C-alpha positions in Angstrom: 6.3 4.9 -39.8 4.7 1.4 -39.9 5.0 -0.7 -36.8 4.3 -4.4 -36.3 2.9 -5.7 -33.0 3.8 -9.2 -31.9 0.2 -10.5 -32.3 0.0 -9.4 -35.9 0.4 -12.0 -38.7 1.2 -9.5 -41.5 5.0 -8.9 -42.1 4.8 -5.1 -42.0 2.2 -4.5 -39.4 -1.0 -2.4 -39.4 0.0 0.3 -36.8 1.3 3.7 -37.7 3.5 6.0 -35.5 3.7 9.5 -36.7 6.8 11.4 -35.6 7.8 15.0 -35.6 10.5 15.4 -38.3 12.6 17.9 -36.3 12.4 16.6 -32.7 11.6 12.9 -33.3 8.7 13.2 -30.7 5.7 10.9 -31.2 2.8 12.9 -32.6 0.2 10.3 -33.1 -0.2 6.5 -32.8 -2.8 4.8 -35.0 -3.6 1.2 -34.0 -4.7 -1.0 -36.9 -7.8 -2.5 -35.2 -9.1 0.8 -33.8 -8.2 2.9 -36.9 -10.9 4.7 -39.0 -12.7 2.6 -41.6 -10.6 3.9 -44.6 -7.4 3.0 -42.9 -8.6 -0.5 -42.1 -9.7 -1.0 -45.7 -6.2 0.2 -46.8 -4.6 -2.2 -44.4 -6.6 -5.1 -45.7 -5.6 -4.3 -49.3 -2.0 -3.7 -48.6 -0.9 -7.4 -48.7 -2.5 -7.7 -52.1 -0.6 -4.6 -53.2 2.8 -6.0 -52.2 2.1 -9.5 -53.4 2.0 -11.2 -50.0 -1.3 -13.1 -50.7 -0.8 -16.5 -52.4 2.9 -15.8 -53.0 4.4 -16.3 -56.5 1.2 -17.0 -58.5 -0.3 -13.6 -57.3 2.9 -11.8 -58.2 2.8 -13.4 -61.6 -0.8 -12.4 -62.1 0.1 -8.8 -61.0 3.0 -8.7 -63.5 0.8 -9.9 -66.3 -1.9 -7.3 -65.5 0.7 -4.7 -65.3 2.2 -5.5 -68.7 -1.1 -5.8 -70.4 -2.0 -2.1 -70.9 1.2 -1.1 -72.5 1.2 -4.3 -74.7 -2.3 -3.4 -76.1 -1.2 -0.5 -78.3 1.9 -2.5 -79.5 -0.2 -5.5 -80.6 -2.9 -3.2 -82.1 -0.2 -1.5 -84.2 1.1 -4.9 -85.4 -2.4 -6.0 -86.4 -3.0 -2.7 -88.2 0.3 -3.0 -90.1 -0.5 -6.5 -91.3 -4.0 -5.5 -92.4 -2.6 -2.5 -94.3 0.0 -4.6 -96.0 -2.7 -7.1 -97.1 -4.9 -4.2 -98.5 -2.0 -2.7 -100.4 -1.0 -6.0 -101.9 -4.5 -6.3 -103.6 -4.6 -5.3 -107.2 -6.4 -2.0 -107.8 -9.6 -2.1 -110.0 -9.2 -1.0 -113.5 -10.7 2.3 -114.5 -14.5 2.0 -114.8 -14.6 -1.4 -113.1 -16.7 -2.0 -110.0 -14.5 -1.7 -106.9 -16.1 -4.6 -105.0 -14.2 -7.9 -105.0 -15.8 -10.7 -107.1 -18.5 -12.7 -105.3 -18.1 -16.4 -104.6 -19.5 -18.5 -107.5 -22.1 -20.2 -105.3 -23.5 -16.9 -104.0 -24.5 -15.1 -107.2 -27.3 -12.6 -106.7 -30.7 -13.6 -108.0 -32.0 -11.9 -111.1 -34.3 -9.0 -110.4 -37.3 -10.8 -112.0 -36.9 -13.8 -109.8 -36.7 -11.5 -106.7 -39.9 -9.8 -107.6 -41.7 -13.1 -108.1 -40.7 -14.3 -104.7 -42.0 -11.1 -103.1 -45.3 -11.3 -104.9 -45.9 -14.9 -104.0 -45.1 -14.6 -100.3 -47.5 -11.6 -99.8 
């Protein structure tokens, strides 16, 4: 059970009281400031977990981060579907034709003889 002491600023407190479930007797009391290091780290991160730091902007950020992982496969599927529709809309090359799309008119490949001359001159 979490317990808040009057001098603590956090709404839920950092102290834990462990009770026996049958009798209700106190088994252990763990004070927040004298607790083991792991418990103190947990107590420091707890307000971030519940969205108590910076109020509404932090809660909005947490909601966005929480929605992002499930949204990634959905947006990926939509992008894949659009790309596959674009590819299927392209006309298929005729039998024996080269399957590459035509090149841009300004980027025609150089003739082989011109390429050989350039290599010989630069060496």
